C-alpha positions in Angstrom: 8.3 -10.5 -17.1 5.2 -10.7 -15.0 4.2 -7.5 -12.5 5.9 -9.5 -9.6 8.5 -11.0 -11.1 9.5 -7.5 -11.5 8.9 -6.3 -8.3 10.9 -9.1 -6.6 14.0 -8.0 -9.3 13.8 -4.5 -7.9 13.8 -5.7 -4.5 17.0 -8.0 -5.3 18.3 -4.7 -6.6 18.0 -2.6 -4.1 18.2 -4.5 -1.1 16.3 -2.8 1.6 16.0 -4.4 5.1 11.9 -6.0 6.3 10.5 -6.6 9.6 7.6 -9.1 9.6 5.6 -8.0 13.1 4.0 -11.6 12.9 7.3 -13.8 14.0 5.5 -16.3 15.4 2.8 -17.3 12.4 3.3 -20.3 10.2 3.2 -18.5 6.8 5.2 -15.5 7.9 7.9 -17.4 9.0 7.7 -19.5 5.4 8.0 -16.5 3.4 10.7 -15.2 6.3 12.6 -17.9 4.4 12.0 -18.0 1.0 12.6 -14.2 0.9 15.5 -15.0 2.9 16.8 -17.3 0.6 15.8 -15.6 -2.6 17.4 -12.2 -1.2 15.0 -10.0 -1.7 15.8 -8.2 1.2 19.2 -7.6 3.1 17.9 -8.6 5.7 14.6 -10.3 7.6 13.5 -9.3 11.2 10.6 -12.1 12.7 9.2 -9.6 15.6 7.6 -11.8 19.1 9.3 -13.6 22.0 12.2 -15.1 21.1 12.0 -18.6 22.8 8.2 -18.3 21.0 9.4 -17.6 17.3 12.7 -20.3 18.0 9.8 -22.9 19.0 6.8 -21.4 16.4 9.9 -21.8 13.5 10.7 -25.6 14.8 7.1 -26.5 14.3 6.8 -25.3 11.1 10.5 -26.9 9.9 11.6 -23.7 9.2 15.8 -23.0 9.6 15.9 -18.8 11.4 19.6 -19.2 9.7 20.6 -15.3 8.5 16.7 -14.3 9.7 17.1 -11.8 13.0 14.6 -11.9 15.4 13.5 -8.9 17.8 12.7 -9.7 21.2 9.8 -6.3 22.1 10.6 -8.3 25.9 14.1 -8.6 25.9 15.6 -6.2 23.1 18.0 -3.0 23.9 16.4 -0.9 22.4 13.2 -1.2 24.3 13.8 1.8 26.5 14.6 3.9 23.5 10.9 3.0 22.5 8.9 3.2 24.5 10.6 6.9 24.9 9.9 7.8 21.6 6.3 6.2 22.0 6.0 8.3 25.2 6.9 11.6 23.2 4.4 11.1 20.0 1.9 10.2 23.0 2.5 12.5 25.5 -0.3 14.9 24.3 -3.2 12.4 24.7 -2.1 12.1 28.3 0.1 8.5 28.2 2.5 7.6 30.4 5.8 6.4 30.5 5.1 2.6 32.1 1.7 2.5 29.6 4.3 3.6 27.3 6.7 0.9 27.3 3.2 -1.8 27.7 2.1 -0.3 24.5 6.1 -1.4 22.9 5.6 -5.1 23.6 2.9 -5.1 21.0 5.0 -6.6 18.1 3.3 -4.0 15.2 4.0 -1.3 17.4 7.5 -2.8 17.8 7.6 -3.5 14.3 6.7 -0.1 13.6 8.8 1.8 15.7 11.9 -0.2 13.9 10.4 1.4 10.9 10.4 4.6 12.1 13.3 4.7 13.5 15.1 3.4 10.9 16.2 0.4 12.1 14.2 -1.5 9.0 13.2 -0.2 5.9 9.6 -1.4 5.5 7.2 -3.2 7.3 4.2 -6.0 6.2 1.6 -6.8 8.6 -2.0 -8.3 8.7 -1.8 -12.8 8.1 -3.1 -12.7 11.7 -4.0 -9.4 12.8 -7.2 -6.7 11.5 -6.4 -3.7 8.9 -7.7 -1.9 11.1 -5.2 -3.1 14.2 -1.9 -2.9 11.1 -3.4 0.6 10.0 -3.4 2.2 13.6 0.3 1.1 14.4 1.0 2.7 11.1 -1.2 6.1 12.0 0.3 6.2 15.4 4.0 5.4 14.7 5.5 5.6 11.2 2.5 8.6 10.4 1.7 10.1 6.7 3.8 11.3 4.6 4.8 15.4 5.2 1.4 17.3 4.0 -0.5 13.9 4.0 -3.2 13.8 6.6 -5.0 10.7 4.7 -4.0 7.6 3.5 -5.4 5.5 1.0 -4.4 2.4 -0.9 -4.3 1.0 -4.8 -4.5 -1.6 -6.4 -2.1 -3.4 -9.7 -4.3 -4.6 -11.9 -2.5 -7.2 -14.4 -4.8 -8.0 -17.3 -4.8 -11.0 -19.3 -5.1 -8.2 -22.5 -2.2 -5.9 -22.9 -3.5 -3.2 -24.5 -5.2 -1.9 -21.5 -3.0 0.8 -19.5 1.3 0.0 -19.4 1.2 -3.4 -21.2 -1.7 -4.7 -19.7 -1.1 -3.2 -16.1 -3.4 -0.4 -14.1 -3.5 1.3 -11.0 -7.1 0.9 -9.5 -7.5 3.8 -5.9 -9.1 3.5 -3.6 -10.2 0.5 -3.7 -10.0 -0.7 0.3 -9.5 2.1 2.7 -11.6 5.4 3.1 -15.2 4.8 1.8 -16.4 8.1 1.0 -13.5 10.1 0.4 -13.3 14.4 0.9 -13.1 16.2 -1.8 -9.4 16.6 -0.3 -9.0 12.8 0.6 -10.3 12.0 -3.2 -6.9 14.8 -4.0 -4.8 13.3 -2.2 -5.7 9.9 -3.2 -4.9 10.6 -6.6 -1.3 12.5 -6.2 -1.1 9.1 -4.1 -1.8 6.8 -6.8 0.4 8.8 -9.4 3.4 7.9 -7.2 2.1 4.3 -7.0 2.0 4.3 -10.9 5.4 5.6 -10.8 6.8 3.1 -8.4 5.1 0.1 -9.7 3.9 0.7 -13.0 7.8 2.3 -13.5 5.5 4.9 -15.8 4.5 8.3 -16.1 0.8 8.3 -14.9 -2.1 9.1 -17.1 -4.7 9.7 -14.5 -8.8 9.5 -14.8 -10.7 10.4 -12.2 -14.2 8.5 -12.7 -17.6 9.4 -12.6 -21.1 8.3 -14.1 -20.2 11.8 -16.2 -17.7 12.9 -18.4 -17.0 16.6 -19.2 -20.2 17.8 -17.9 -22.3 15.6 -19.3 -24.7 15.0 -15.9 -24.9 17.3 -12.6 -24.9 15.8 -9.5 -23.8 16.4 -6.4 -21.2 13.4 -6.7 -20.3 14.5 -10.2 -19.6 18.0 -8.4 -17.4 15.9 -5.7 -15.0 15.2 -8.7 -14.6 18.3 -11.0 -13.6 19.9 -7.3 -11.5 17.3 -6.7 -10.0 17.3 -9.8 -8.9 21.1 -9.7 -7.5 20.8 -6.5 -5.3 18.2 -7.6 -4.0 20.6 -10.1 -2.7 22.3 -7.5 -1.2 20.2 -5.6 0.1 18.6 -8.6 0.5 20.9 -11.4 3.0 18.7 -13.9 0.5 15.7 -13.0 -1.1 14.4 -16.7 -5.4 14.1 -15.0 -8.3 14.7 -16.2 -11.7 14.2 -15.5 -14.7 14.0 -14.5 -14.4 10.9 -16.6 -16.3 7.8 -17.2 -14.5 4.6 -17.2 -15.1 4.0 -20.7 -14.4 7.6 -22.1 -11.2 7.3 -19.7 -9.6 3.7 -21.3 -11.3 3.7 -24.5 -9.4 5.6 -27.6 -12.4 6.1 -29.9 -14.8 6.8 -27.0 -12.4 9.4 -25.5 -12.1 11.4 -28.7 -15.8 11.2 -28.8 -16.9 12.2 -25.2 -13.5 14.2 -24.4 -11.6 15.8 -27.7 -8.4 16.8 -27.2 -8.1 15.3 -23.2 -3.9 14.4 -22.1 -5.9 11.5 -20.7 -9.0 10.1 -22.6 -8.6 6.7 -24.2 -5.1 6.1 -22.6 -5.4 6.1 -18.9 -3.5 3.8 -16.9 -4.9 5.2 -13.6 -8.0 4.7 -12.8 -9.1 7.0 -9.4 -13.0 6.2 -8.2 -14.9 8.4 -6.4 -15.5 6.3 -3.5 -14.6 2.9 -1.8 -17.9 1.2 -2.9 -17.3 2.0 -6.6 -13.1 1.2 -6.1 -14.1 -2.2 -4.2 -16.7 -3.4 -7.0 -14.7 -1.8 -9.9 -10.9 -4.2 -9.1 -13.4 -7.0 -8.5 -15.4 -6.7 -11.8 -11.8 -6.7 -13.8 -10.7 -9.9 -11.4 -13.2 -12.0 -11.4 -14.8 -11.6 -14.9 -11.3 -10.2 -16.7 -9.0 -12.7 -15.1 -7.1 -10.2 -14.1 -4.4 -10.5 -11.4 -5.2 -8.4 -8.2 -2.4 -7.4 -6.6 -2.6 -5.6 -3.3 -3.8 -3.3 -1.5 -0.3 -1.1 -1.2 -0.8 1.1 1.3 0.1 5.1 -0.1 0.3 7.9 1.3 2.5 6.8 4.5 6.3 8.9 5.2 7.7 5.1 5.3 6.7 1.7 4.1 4.3 -0.2 5.3 1.4 -2.5 3.8 -1.2 -4.9 5.0 -2.3 -8.9 4.4 -5.4 -10.5 3.6 -6.1 -13.0 6.7 -6.3 -15.4 4.1 -3.3 -15.0 2.0 -1.1 -17.7 1.3 2.8 -17.5 1.6 3.7 -16.5 -2.1 0.9 -13.5 -1.4 3.5 -12.7 1.5 6.2 -12.5 -0.3 5.2 -10.8 -3.3 3.3 -7.8 -1.2 6.9 -7.9 0.7 8.9 -7.3 -2.6 6.4 -4.3 -3.6 6.6 -3.3 -0.6 10.2 -3.3 -0.2 10.5 -0.9 -3.8 8.5 2.1 -2.2 11.2 3.1 0.1 
């Protein structure tokens, strides 16, 4: 069973609810229909003015049977959501009328549904930038307790199944934090370990990557990784993690045995933590293009409740897969 098939199966079993904040977007409407028909969610909500959503669905030739519309302008929850937003932002000087206006934004409305438990997960980004999706997430859903910075991961599905867990690996952070601090790199590591458990359904073996293995080179960039490694051991003492480590030492058993003898991770890592966004983004695309690997994501991690961002170039299939994965994070 492929990664996406497995995620769809798990989502079908869990039966959580899903809000799609871009309720008039053509691909999103088609995805909502398929997700509903395949019972990947207990209910799918489309956000937008009701007449506009219905018109868009009609133009797309899509039935809205068993799909619920959330209209921020007419919903009976409008005042409740505005009050909650006001309480969240009053320290910034927001007025109640401004809070009401903010809740007319589809992304904010969807995020508030998740915050207040009226939906279990939110997916958006087919027509909004990553920045806008993240702002709604950070402002309303918030990060998980004790987490300062949310990050992201990719699930890489390699044709050669000897890598990671049956060819599946977590690569992080490849999309969110350009130059993480020591503390951020440590949080990325612990968040990615949890993503490994959720998505790969196995215990993480985490390698914190560098151009040095166990002191083979000295440089401030190496120091940041070793300091983050020490922080991870404080945050998650039971996590199987090692670093700093070169990529070949992390995934090739013979190299790992030579460069990092006795390491619990060397030669068998299934979760790779890149030291910065440049290396992470380049790394996942190299594997995707040269090895023909599937690259699923980026999936956001570190939020208190599940939220995912889409590429604006996504297909209907991409939306369905992202929704299935996000629904497993609940």
